[in-house]
C-alpha positions in Angstrom: 33.6 -6.8 -68.9 34.5 -9.8 -70.9 34.0 -13.4 -70.0 37.4 -13.9 -68.5 36.4 -14.4 -65.0 32.9 -13.9 -63.8 31.3 -16.0 -61.2 27.9 -17.0 -62.3 26.0 -18.3 -59.4 22.7 -19.5 -60.4 19.7 -20.1 -58.4 19.1 -18.6 -55.2 20.7 -21.5 -53.5 24.0 -19.9 -54.0 22.9 -16.5 -53.0 21.1 -18.0 -50.2 24.3 -19.4 -48.9 26.0 -16.1 -48.8 23.4 -14.7 -46.7 23.4 -17.9 -44.8 22.7 -16.7 -41.3 19.8 -16.9 -39.0 19.9 -18.8 -35.8 23.0 -20.6 -36.9 21.1 -22.5 -39.5 22.7 -22.8 -42.9 20.5 -21.3 -45.5 20.8 -22.8 -48.8 18.5 -21.4 -51.2 16.2 -22.3 -53.8 16.7 -20.7 -56.9 13.3 -19.5 -57.3 13.1 -15.8 -57.1 11.2 -13.6 -59.0 10.5 -10.0 -59.3 11.5 -8.1 -62.3 11.9 -5.0 -60.4 15.4 -4.1 -59.3 16.3 -4.1 -55.6 19.1 -2.4 -53.7 21.3 -4.3 -51.2 19.8 -2.8 -48.1 16.3 -2.3 -46.7 14.8 1.0 -47.6 15.3 3.6 -44.8 13.1 6.6 -44.3 14.5 10.1 -44.1 15.2 11.5 -40.7 12.2 13.2 -39.0 12.5 16.6 -37.4 13.3 16.4 -33.7 12.2 19.4 -31.6 14.9 21.3 -29.6 15.7 19.3 -26.5 13.7 16.4 -27.7 14.2 12.7 -27.8 14.2 10.6 -31.0 12.7 7.2 -30.7 13.8 4.9 -33.5 11.5 2.0 -34.2 12.4 -1.0 -36.5 9.2 -2.6 -37.7 8.2 -5.5 -39.9 7.3 -4.8 -43.5 3.7 -6.1 -43.3 2.5 -3.2 -41.2 4.6 -0.5 -42.8 1.7 1.7 -44.0 0.0 1.6 -40.6 3.2 2.3 -38.7 4.1 5.2 -40.9 0.7 6.7 -40.2 1.3 6.1 -36.5 4.6 7.9 -36.8 3.0 10.9 -38.5 0.0 11.0 -36.1 2.2 10.7 -33.0 4.7 13.3 -34.1 1.8 15.7 -34.8 0.3 15.1 -31.3 3.2 16.8 -29.4 3.7 14.0 -26.9 6.3 14.5 -24.1 8.1 12.5 -21.5 7.5 12.8 -17.8 10.3 15.3 -17.7 8.6 17.4 -20.3 10.9 16.6 -23.2 9.2 16.4 -26.6 9.3 13.1 -28.4 9.8 12.4 -32.1 9.4 8.9 -33.5 11.0 7.5 -36.7 9.9 4.1 -38.0 12.0 2.1 -40.4 11.0 -1.2 -41.9 12.7 -4.5 -42.9 12.4 -8.2 -42.6 12.1 -9.7 -39.1 14.9 -12.1 -39.5 17.2 -9.5 -41.1 16.4 -7.0 -38.3 17.1 -9.5 -35.6 20.5 -10.4 -37.0 21.4 -6.7 -37.4 20.3 -5.9 -33.9 22.2 -8.8 -32.4 25.4 -7.9 -34.3 25.1 -4.2 -33.4 24.7 -2.8 -36.9 21.1 -1.8 -36.2 20.4 0.0 -32.9 16.7 1.0 -32.6 15.1 2.0 -29.3 12.2 -0.3 -30.1 11.7 -3.3 -32.3 8.4 -4.6 -33.7 8.9 -7.9 -35.6 6.1 -9.8 -37.2 5.8 -12.4 -34.5 6.8 -13.2 -30.9 9.1 -16.0 -32.1 11.7 -13.5 -33.3 11.6 -11.8 -29.9 12.2 -15.2 -28.2 15.2 -15.9 -30.4 16.7 -12.4 -29.8 16.1 -12.6 -26.0 17.7 -16.0 -25.8 20.8 -14.9 -27.7 21.1 -11.7 -25.7 20.7 -13.6 -22.4 23.5 -16.0 -23.4 25.8 -13.0 -23.9 24.7 -10.7 -21.0 22.7 -12.9 -18.6 19.6 -10.7 -19.3 17.1 -10.5 -22.2 17.2 -7.8 -24.8 13.8 -6.4 -23.6 13.2 -6.5 -19.8 9.4 -6.3 -20.1 7.0 -8.5 -22.1 6.4 -7.3 -25.7 2.7 -6.7 -26.2 0.9 -7.5 -29.5 0.0 -4.5 -31.6 -2.2 -5.8 -34.5 -3.1 -9.0 -36.2 -1.7 -9.9 -39.7 -2.9 -13.5 -40.1 -1.0 -15.9 -42.4 -2.6 -18.2 -44.9 -2.8 -18.9 -48.6 -3.1 -16.6 -51.6 -4.7 -18.5 -54.5 -6.1 -17.5 -57.8 -9.9 -17.4 -57.5 -10.7 -20.1 -60.1 -8.3 -22.5 -58.4 -9.6 -21.7 -55.0 -13.2 -22.3 -56.2 -12.1 -25.6 -57.7 -10.9 -26.7 -54.3 -14.2 -25.8 -52.8 -13.8 -22.2 -51.6 -15.6 -20.6 -50.0 -17.8 -23.4 -48.8 -15.3 -26.2 -48.2 -12.4 -26.0 -45.8 -8.9 -25.8 -47.4 -6.0 -26.8 -45.2 -2.4 -27.8 -45.4 -3.6 -31.4 -46.0 -5.4 -30.2 -49.1 -2.2 -28.5 -50.3 0.0 -31.5 -49.6 -2.3 -33.9 -51.3 -2.4 -31.7 -54.4 1.4 -31.4 -54.3 1.8 -35.2 -54.0 -0.7 -36.1 -56.7 1.2 -36.9 -60.0 -2.0 -36.0 -61.9 -2.0 -32.5 -60.4 -5.0 -30.4 -61.2 -6.3 -33.2 -63.5 -7.6 -34.9 -60.4 -9.9 -31.9 -60.1 -10.9 -32.0 -63.7 -8.6 -29.1 -64.6 -5.8 -30.9 -66.5 -4.9 -27.6 -68.3 -3.5 -26.2 -65.1 -0.9 -29.0 -64.9 1.1 -29.8 -61.8 0.5 -27.7 -58.7 3.0 -24.9 -58.1 3.5 -23.2 -54.8 5.5 -20.3 -53.3 6.5 -19.0 -49.9 9.2 -16.7 -48.4 12.3 -18.2 -47.0 11.8 -19.2 -43.3 15.3 -18.1 -42.3 14.9 -14.6 -43.6 11.3 -13.7 -43.5 8.7 -13.7 -40.8 6.0 -14.9 -43.2 8.2 -17.8 -44.3 8.9 -19.0 -40.8 5.3 -18.7 -39.7 4.0 -20.4 -42.9 6.2 -23.4 -42.4 5.3 -23.5 -38.7 1.7 -23.4 -39.7 2.4 -26.2 -42.1 3.8 -28.4 -39.2 0.6 -27.7 -37.2 -1.5 -28.7 -40.2 0.3 -32.0 -40.8 0.4 -33.0 -37.1 -3.1 -31.9 -36.4 -1.9 -30.1 -33.2 -3.3 -26.8 -32.0 -1.2 -26.5 -28.8 2.5 -25.7 -28.6 4.8 -27.6 -30.9 8.0 -29.2 -30.0 11.2 -29.8 -32.0 10.3 -33.5 -32.0 7.0 -32.7 -33.7 8.8 -30.9 -36.4 11.2 -33.8 -37.1 8.5 -36.4 -37.1 8.8 -38.6 -40.3 5.3 -37.7 -41.5 6.1 -34.0 -41.3 9.4 -34.5 -43.2 7.6 -36.5 -45.9 4.9 -33.9 -46.3 7.3 -31.0 -46.3 9.5 -32.7 -48.9 6.4 -33.2 -51.1 5.5 -29.5 -50.7 9.1 -28.3 -51.5 9.2 -30.4 -54.6 6.5 -28.1 -56.1 7.7 -24.9 -54.5 9.1 -22.7 -57.2 9.5 -19.3 -55.5 11.0 -18.2 -52.3 12.1 -14.7 -51.3 12.6 -12.3 -48.5 9.3 -10.4 -48.8 5.8 -11.7 -49.5 5.0 -8.8 -51.9 7.8 -10.0 -54.2 6.1 -13.3 -54.5 2.7 -11.7 -55.3 4.5 -9.4 -57.8 5.9 -12.5 -59.6 2.4 -14.0 -59.7 1.0 -10.8 -61.2 3.7 -10.4 -63.8 4.0 -14.0 -64.8 0.3 -15.0 -64.6 -1.6 -18.0 -63.1 0.6 -20.6 -64.8 3.7 -19.5 -62.9 2.5 -20.0 -59.3 -1.0 -21.3 -58.3 -0.8 -20.4 -54.6 1.6 -18.9 -52.1 1.8 -18.6 -48.3 1.5 -14.9 -47.5 -0.2 -12.5 -45.0 -3.8 -11.5 -45.5 -2.8 -7.9 -45.6 -0.7 -8.4 -48.7 -3.5 -10.2 -50.6 -6.1 -7.5 -49.9 -3.6 -4.8 -50.8 -2.7 -6.5 -54.1 -6.3 -6.9 -55.1 -7.0 -3.2 -54.4 -3.8 -1.6 -55.7 -2.9 -3.9 -58.6 -6.2 -5.6 -59.4 -6.1 -4.3 -63.0 -2.9 -6.3 -63.6 -4.2 -9.6 -62.3 -5.6 -12.3 -64.6 -8.0 -13.2 -61.8 -8.6 -11.9 -58.3 -6.5 -13.5 -55.5 -8.3 -15.1 -52.6 -6.9 -15.3 -49.1 -7.6 -18.6 -47.4 -7.3 -19.2 -43.7 -5.9 -22.7 -43.3 -8.6 -25.1 -41.9 -7.6 -26.3 -38.5 -5.9 -23.1 -37.4 -3.8 -20.1 -38.5 -0.9 -18.1 -37.0 -2.3 -14.7 -36.6 1.1 -12.9 -36.4 0.4 -10.4 -33.6 3.3 -8.0 -34.4 4.8 -7.5 -30.8 6.4 -4.2 -29.8 9.6 -4.4 -27.7 11.3 -1.6 -25.9 15.0 -2.7 -26.0 15.8 -1.2 -22.6 18.6 -3.8 -21.9 20.6 -2.8 -25.0 23.5 -0.6 -24.1 22.5 2.0 -26.8 19.1 2.7 -25.1 18.9 5.0 -22.1 16.1 5.3 -19.6 14.5 8.4 -21.2 14.5 6.8 -24.6 12.9 3.7 -23.1 10.2 5.8 -21.5 9.5 7.7 -24.8 9.3 4.4 -26.7 6.7 3.1 -24.1 4.6 6.3 -24.6 4.6 5.6 -28.4 3.6 2.0 -27.7 0.6 3.1 -25.6 -0.4 5.5 -28.3 -0.6 2.8 -31.0 -2.6 0.5 -28.8 -5.3 3.1 -28.2 -8.7 2.3 -29.8 -8.5 5.2 -32.2 -5.2 4.0 -33.6 -6.3 0.4 -33.7 -9.3 1.4 -35.9 -6.9 2.9 -38.4 -5.2 -0.5 -38.7 -8.2 -1.7 -40.8 -7.5 1.0 -43.3 -4.1 -0.5 -43.8 -5.4 -4.1 -44.3 -4.6 -5.2 -40.7 -6.9 -6.5 -38.0 -7.2 -4.7 -34.6 -6.6 -6.7 -31.4 -9.9 -5.6 -29.9 -12.7 -7.9 -31.1 -15.2 -5.2 -30.3 -13.9 -3.1 -33.1 -16.1 -4.1 -36.1 -14.3 -5.0 -39.3 -15.2 -3.1 -42.5 -13.8 -2.2 -45.9 -11.2 -2.9 -47.2 -11.4 -6.2 -45.3 -14.2 -7.6 -47.4 -15.0 -10.6 -49.6 -15.0 -8.3 -52.6 -11.3 -7.7 -51.8 -10.5 -11.4 -51.4 -10.9 -12.1 -47.7 -13.6 -13.2 -45.3 -14.2 -10.6 -42.5 -16.3 -13.1 -40.6 -13.3 -15.2 -39.8 -11.9 -14.4 -36.3 -9.6 -16.2 -33.8 -12.8 -17.7 -32.5 -13.7 -19.4 -35.8 -10.2 -20.3 -37.0 -8.0 -21.3 -34.1 -5.2 -19.0 -33.1 -2.1 -21.2 -33.3 0.8 -20.6 -30.9 3.9 -19.0 -32.3 7.0 -21.2 -32.5 9.6 -20.9 -29.7 13.3 -20.7 -30.5 13.8 -24.5 -30.6 10.9 -25.0 -32.9 11.9 -22.1 -35.1 15.4 -23.7 -35.5 13.9 -27.1 -36.2 11.5 -25.6 -38.9 14.3 -23.9 -40.7 16.5 -26.9 -40.5 13.8 -29.2 -41.8 13.2 -26.8 -44.7 16.9 -26.9 -45.6 16.8 -30.7 -45.5 13.7 -31.1 -47.7 14.0 -28.3 -50.2 15.2 -29.0 -53.7 18.9 -28.8 -54.2 20.2 -26.1 -56.4 22.6 -25.9 -59.3 24.2 -22.5 -59.4 26.4 -20.9 -62.0 28.4 -17.8 -61.0 29.1 -15.5 -64.0 31.6 -12.8 -63.2 32.6 -9.8 -65.2 36.4 -9.4 -65.2 36.7 -6.8 -67.9 39.1 -3.8 -67.5 36.4 -1.6 -65.9 36.3 -4.0 -62.9 39.9 -3.1 -61.9 40.6 -1.7 -58.4 38.0 -1.8 -55.7 35.4 -3.5 -57.8 37.3 -6.7 -58.5 38.7 -6.8 -55.0 35.3 -6.5 -53.3 33.7 -8.9 -55.9 36.4 -11.5 -55.1 35.9 -11.2 -51.4 32.1 -11.3 -51.5 32.0 -14.2 -53.9 34.3 -16.3 -51.8 32.2 -15.5 -48.7 29.2 -16.6 -50.7 30.8 -19.8 -51.8 31.8 -20.8 -48.3 28.2 -20.5 -47.1 26.6 -22.7 -49.7 25.1 -26.0 -48.8 27.6 -28.8 -49.4 25.1 -30.8 -51.5 24.2 -28.0 -53.9 26.2 -27.6 -57.1 28.2 -24.6 -58.2 30.2 -23.6 -61.3 32.1 -20.5 -62.4 32.2 -18.5 -65.7 34.2 -15.3 -66.2 34.0 -12.9 -69.1 36.1 -10.1 -70.6 37.2 -10.3 -74.2 35.9 -13.9 -74.2 33.7 -16.1 -72.1 35.6 -18.7 -70.1 34.1 -21.7 -68.2 36.5 -21.9 -65.3 34.6 -24.7 -63.5 31.6 -26.7 -64.5 29.0 -27.1 -61.8 29.9 -29.7 -59.3 29.0 -30.6 -55.7 29.9 -27.6 -53.4 31.4 -29.8 -50.7 33.9 -31.2 -53.3 34.9 -28.0 -55.1 34.4 -25.0 -52.8 38.0 -24.8 -51.7 39.4 -24.9 -55.2 36.8 -22.5 -56.5 37.6 -20.0 -53.7 41.2 -20.1 -54.7 40.4 -19.5 -58.4 38.1 -16.6 -57.5 40.8 -15.0 -55.3 43.1 -15.1 -58.3 40.9 -13.3 -60.7 42.3 -10.2 -62.4 40.4 -7.6 -64.5 41.3 -6.7 -68.0 39.8 -6.4 -71.5 36.4 -5.8 -73.0 33.0 -6.9 -71.9 31.4 -9.9 -73.6 28.2 -9.6 -71.6 25.8 -11.0 -74.2 28.1 -13.9 -75.0 28.4 -14.7 -71.3 24.6 -14.8 -70.9 24.2 -17.1 -73.9 27.0 -19.4 -72.7 25.7 -19.6 -69.2 22.1 -20.4 -70.2 23.3 -23.0 -72.7 25.3 -24.8 -70.0 22.5 -24.7 -67.5 19.9 -25.9 -70.0 22.1 -28.8 -70.8 22.5 -29.7 -67.2 18.8 -29.3 -66.6 17.9 -31.6 -69.5 20.3 -34.3 -68.1 18.8 -34.0 -64.7 15.2 -34.3 -66.0 16.2 -37.4 -68.0 17.6 -38.9 -64.8 14.4 -38.0 -62.9 16.1 -35.5 -60.7 14.3 -32.3 -59.7 16.6 -29.3 -58.9 16.5 -25.5 -59.0 18.7 -23.7 -61.5 20.0 -20.2 -61.2 22.6 -18.0 -62.6 24.1 -15.0 -60.7 25.4 -12.6 -63.3 27.6 -9.7 -62.0 28.5 -7.0 -64.5 29.6 -3.3 -64.2 29.1 -2.2 -67.8 27.6 -2.5 -71.2 28.6 -5.2 -73.8 31.6 -3.9 -75.8 32.2 -7.0 -77.9 29.0 -6.9 -80.1 28.5 -10.6 -80.9 26.1 -11.9 -80.2 24.0 -8.8 -80.5 21.5 -7.8 -77.8 18.6 -8.8 -80.1 20.3 -12.1 -80.9 20.8 -12.8 -77.2 17.1 -12.3 -76.4 15.9 -14.0 -79.5 18.0 -17.1 -79.4 19.5 -17.6 -75.9 16.7 -16.5 -73.6 13.0 -17.7 -73.2 10.2 -15.5 -74.3 8.4 -16.0 -70.9 9.6 -17.3 -67.5 9.0 -20.9 -66.5 8.4 -21.7 -62.8 11.1 -24.4 -62.9 13.3 -22.9 -65.6 16.8 -21.4 -65.4 16.6 -18.1 -63.6 19.1 -15.3 -63.9 19.8 -12.9 -61.0 21.8 -10.0 -62.5 23.8 -7.7 -60.2 24.3 -4.3 -61.7 27.7 -3.4 -60.2 28.2 0.4 -60.2 26.5 3.3 -62.1 27.8 2.2 -65.6 26.0 -1.2 -65.6 23.5 -1.7 -68.4 20.5 -1.7 -66.1 17.7 -1.9 -68.8 19.3 -5.0 -70.4 19.9 -6.6 -67.0 16.4 -6.0 -65.8 15.0 -7.5 -69.0 17.2 -10.5 -68.6 15.9 -11.0 -65.1 12.3 -10.5 -66.1 12.2 -13.0 -69.0 13.8 -15.7 -66.9 11.8 -15.1 -63.7 14.8 -13.8 -61.8 15.4 -10.4 -60.2 17.9 -7.7 -60.7 19.9 -6.2 -57.9 22.1 -3.0 -57.8 25.4 -2.9 -55.9 28.5 -0.8 -55.2 31.8 -2.0 -53.9 30.7 -1.1 -50.4 27.5 -3.1 -50.7 28.2 -6.2 -52.8 28.2 -8.5 -49.8 24.8 -7.3 -48.7 23.5 -7.9 -52.2 24.7 -11.5 -52.2 22.9 -11.8 -48.8 19.7 -10.4 -50.3 19.9 -12.9 -53.2 20.4 -15.7 -50.8 17.0 -15.0 -49.2 15.4 -15.1 -52.6 16.3 -18.7 -53.0 
């Protein structure tokens, strides 16, 4: 793979575009990403469970936040020997993914569960609205009851939380916005060594936690505790506050654990706080506390929190669900709502719906959360309806920092055949979903590294770039190390020019390669020593490598991602489009 023609799309913004879907809202992405661990293109799916002879299999798609609890529910239910009214044994299989991704897959028919349990009612409302427009009936004929609480708030390093007054002083979105707007940053709290405030949250178009966090933000800015309207979201003071927050937001993503993982790996200087579920903070303190520079504290936003009640829907109006499957799914629903199963939610860092069930370890102050907080002490804010959800995502896209993306594409001889064909198609699709005001450029590599197009405004160059990508051919060696060095040098030059002009952008490189470097200069050591940073910077140039096929140099690509604060993905010709989609959500 040489640098003859590789598309280097930096920053999540470009990846974000390719995945650009969600309620029809174009998702541009930030380029902040960050986990050094590799990720495949699809959500992890559990192996099939054993279905008794003559039995019914109930497939349940569930949100990631309650994965551990739902897997326990699956095992307990399957061991209980439950049957339908006709005496047919029931087996349940639970799979997990993001709420937004699952909704899109269900609506386009690529995911066909009997029951669906997203993170919040807002996803149900969107899905029902879309299904009703198509079929004149909702996807689920009956209301979708809540199952457990997974409240949303802030994760913050303990010394920083204490500096803001925790646990005695209330900390709300107004506190966060004021800190984001303050040019003195933490110096205003007599901690100048911490610099400017840095924040993270998942992408609202792809992740339940991101949508709810940004909705909670709107509640906090407006001071409302009753139902929001789209007009509330678009209010000038909300736009101004969200713009201030997004200017210091350096990490997005599809899953909250990936943000916490980046905080653990990169340390307190990388991100100071992030909007995540309580369950993930407690889990991180318990399971990875030895890796953390300081404990993480979960803060319920003053003025109210979205408690994310994890609804359970039987998709009985879907043409792939029959009456017996719907009955079996309802039996499983009743099982998990029983008191005995609700008590087990606590063991999995979740809160039971029944207030008479006393909270206990692991939900303790020692593990970073306050068990004395309840919906009675911190207001339970209403979930956003479809109109508000669309407005929140739209305003996020309006206010987030624009991205400069460099696509770096391997066009060496090993890319011939299906690989180059699918890479071309997926890259063009990705380009056509980018935000018009982002910037994108293209580098390819084989024997040499060639800059085919310097980064320019997407709206001005996307048509020409798409034509160039469609004309790429594969031949020659693989100048992988040289491509990395050239791409980083180009991006650092652009970054310096933008900073001098007072412009704040995100910078990302998408590096697709299917093999090891076969050119030899620069060497691997030379690349890491002279072209790449020793440690990731929150606002630095991030690289998102895509290891394309089994021969890709995974160890090197993972290290490149880690030192730049990016993330490595693995892909095959059949999955490259989905990988681009995953990268999009990371922006």
